[in-house]
C-alpha positions in Angstrom: -10.5 -21.3 -89.3 -10.4 -17.6 -90.2 -13.3 -15.2 -90.0 -15.5 -18.0 -88.7 -15.1 -20.1 -91.8 -13.7 -23.7 -91.3 -11.9 -24.8 -94.5 -10.9 -28.4 -95.1 -7.8 -28.9 -97.3 -7.9 -31.8 -99.8 -7.0 -34.6 -99.2 -7.5 -34.4 -95.4 -10.5 -36.2 -93.9 -13.7 -34.4 -94.8 -16.7 -34.5 -92.5 -19.9 -35.8 -94.1 -22.5 -33.0 -94.3 -25.1 -35.5 -95.6 -25.5 -37.1 -92.1 -28.7 -35.5 -90.8 -28.5 -33.5 -87.6 -32.2 -32.4 -87.8 -33.7 -29.5 -89.6 -30.5 -27.4 -89.6 -28.7 -27.4 -93.0 -25.1 -28.6 -92.8 -22.3 -27.5 -95.1 -18.6 -28.0 -95.8 -16.0 -25.9 -97.5 -13.2 -27.8 -99.2 -10.0 -26.2 -100.6 -8.2 -28.0 -103.4 -4.7 -26.6 -104.0 -2.9 -26.7 -107.3 -6.2 -26.6 -109.3 -6.4 -23.7 -111.7 -9.5 -22.7 -113.6 -8.9 -24.8 -116.7 -10.4 -27.9 -118.3 -8.0 -30.1 -116.3 -8.8 -28.1 -113.1 -12.5 -28.5 -113.6 -12.1 -32.2 -114.2 -10.0 -32.6 -111.1 -12.6 -30.7 -109.0 -15.5 -32.6 -110.3 -13.6 -35.9 -109.8 -12.9 -35.1 -106.1 -16.6 -34.1 -105.6 -17.8 -37.4 -107.2 -15.3 -39.4 -105.0 -16.6 -37.7 -101.8 -20.3 -38.2 -102.8 -19.7 -41.8 -103.7 -17.8 -42.4 -100.4 -20.5 -40.7 -98.3 -23.6 -42.3 -100.0 -22.3 -45.5 -101.6 -23.8 -44.5 -105.0 -22.6 -42.4 -107.9 -24.5 -39.2 -108.7 -23.8 -37.4 -111.9 -22.8 -33.8 -111.7 -24.6 -31.8 -114.3 -24.2 -28.1 -115.4 -27.3 -25.9 -115.0 -27.7 -22.2 -115.9 -26.9 -21.3 -112.2 -24.1 -23.7 -111.6 -23.3 -27.4 -110.9 -26.0 -29.7 -109.5 -26.6 -33.4 -108.9 -28.8 -35.3 -111.3 -30.8 -36.8 -108.5 -31.3 -36.4 -104.7 -28.6 -37.9 -102.5 -29.6 -39.1 -99.1 -32.7 -37.7 -97.3 -32.0 -34.0 -98.0 -31.4 -31.9 -101.1 -27.7 -31.2 -101.8 -26.5 -27.8 -103.0 -23.1 -27.4 -104.7 -21.1 -24.3 -105.4 -17.6 -24.2 -107.0 -15.2 -21.4 -107.4 -11.6 -20.9 -108.6 -9.0 -18.2 -107.9 -5.4 -18.4 -109.0 -4.3 -22.0 -108.7 -6.9 -23.0 -106.1 -10.4 -24.4 -106.3 -13.0 -24.5 -103.6 -16.1 -26.6 -103.3 -19.0 -25.6 -101.1 -21.5 -28.4 -100.4 -24.7 -28.0 -98.3 -27.2 -30.6 -97.3 -30.7 -29.4 -96.6 -30.2 -25.9 -97.8 -28.4 -23.9 -100.4 -24.8 -22.5 -100.5 -23.0 -20.1 -102.8 -19.2 -19.4 -102.7 -17.0 -17.1 -104.7 -13.3 -16.3 -104.5 -11.9 -13.1 -106.1 -8.4 -11.8 -106.5 -7.6 -8.6 -104.8 -5.5 -7.3 -107.7 -7.0 -4.2 -109.3 -7.8 -4.1 -113.0 -8.5 -1.2 -115.4 -12.3 -1.8 -115.8 -12.9 -2.3 -112.0 -15.2 0.7 -111.6 -17.1 0.0 -114.8 -17.8 -3.6 -113.7 -18.8 -2.4 -110.2 -21.3 0.2 -111.6 -22.9 -2.4 -113.9 -23.3 -5.2 -111.3 -22.9 -3.9 -107.8 -24.9 -1.5 -105.7 -24.3 2.3 -105.8 -23.0 2.0 -102.2 -20.5 -0.7 -103.2 -19.3 1.3 -106.2 -18.8 4.4 -104.1 -16.8 2.5 -101.5 -14.6 1.1 -104.2 -14.1 4.5 -105.8 -13.0 6.1 -102.5 -11.0 3.1 -101.2 -7.3 3.3 -100.6 -7.2 -0.3 -101.8 -9.9 -0.5 -104.6 -8.8 -4.0 -105.7 -9.5 -5.5 -102.3 -12.7 -3.5 -101.8 -13.9 -4.7 -105.2 -13.0 -8.3 -104.4 -15.0 -8.3 -101.2 -18.1 -6.7 -102.8 -17.9 -8.9 -105.9 -17.3 -12.1 -103.9 -20.4 -11.2 -101.7 -22.5 -10.5 -104.8 -21.6 -13.6 -106.7 -21.8 -16.0 -103.7 -25.2 -14.5 -102.7 -26.6 -14.8 -106.3 -25.3 -18.4 -106.4 -26.9 -19.4 -103.1 -30.2 -18.2 -104.4 -29.6 -20.0 -107.7 -30.1 -16.9 -109.7 -28.2 -15.9 -112.9 -25.4 -13.3 -112.8 -26.3 -10.4 -115.0 -26.4 -6.6 -115.0 -30.0 -6.4 -113.8 -29.7 -9.1 -111.0 -29.6 -7.6 -107.5 -28.3 -9.8 -104.8 -30.9 -10.9 -102.3 -30.2 -10.5 -98.5 -28.1 -13.4 -97.3 -26.0 -14.5 -94.4 -22.3 -14.2 -95.5 -19.0 -15.2 -94.1 -15.5 -14.2 -95.4 -12.2 -15.9 -95.5 -9.4 -13.6 -96.5 -5.8 -13.9 -97.6 -3.4 -11.2 -98.8 -4.2 -12.0 -102.4 -7.8 -13.1 -102.5 -11.2 -13.0 -100.6 -13.5 -16.0 -100.4 -17.2 -15.5 -99.5 -19.6 -18.2 -98.4 -23.3 -17.3 -98.6 -26.5 -18.9 -97.3 -30.1 -17.6 -97.7 -30.9 -15.2 -94.8 -31.7 -16.8 -91.5 -31.0 -20.3 -92.7 -28.7 -21.0 -89.7 -26.6 -23.4 -91.7 -23.8 -25.0 -89.9 -20.3 -25.2 -91.4 -18.6 -28.4 -90.3 
């Protein structure tokens, strides 16, 4: 656990967030090593997610693509289930929340030539200024972008140049090479298992 974010590494035992603990949303964050963003990586990630859901519920739910990310074709258990998936390098992460919504995003800290242009199009003026004046602009951009995309995902909004990120509760997990952000709608009080 780093920065308050418990991460379960596949294939270790994963706690079931679908078991109700009252009105508080429950969530898990699952890391899947050796899973790059590719057709094979996407198939592996979705296969693991389907295996977990079938194990936890005894039924098979179909994972469908929507304009704002993956979703289940029907309710599973007594609560709604929110899913968010992200990839960075050769790793995938799945965020799954029962009774609430979750958004996750992982971003490489490596700088790239269009960094300030992308920041000025999508991020706030304050974020862009911090990136511009940072001693490590790649890392500063990664944190701001991960927060933006995870927040937009948790509110099930599209990512575009006019979309501002609503206020959300965010947690970060950092490594030397990437930053992972987990977001929940403000004051949700979701519990990461």
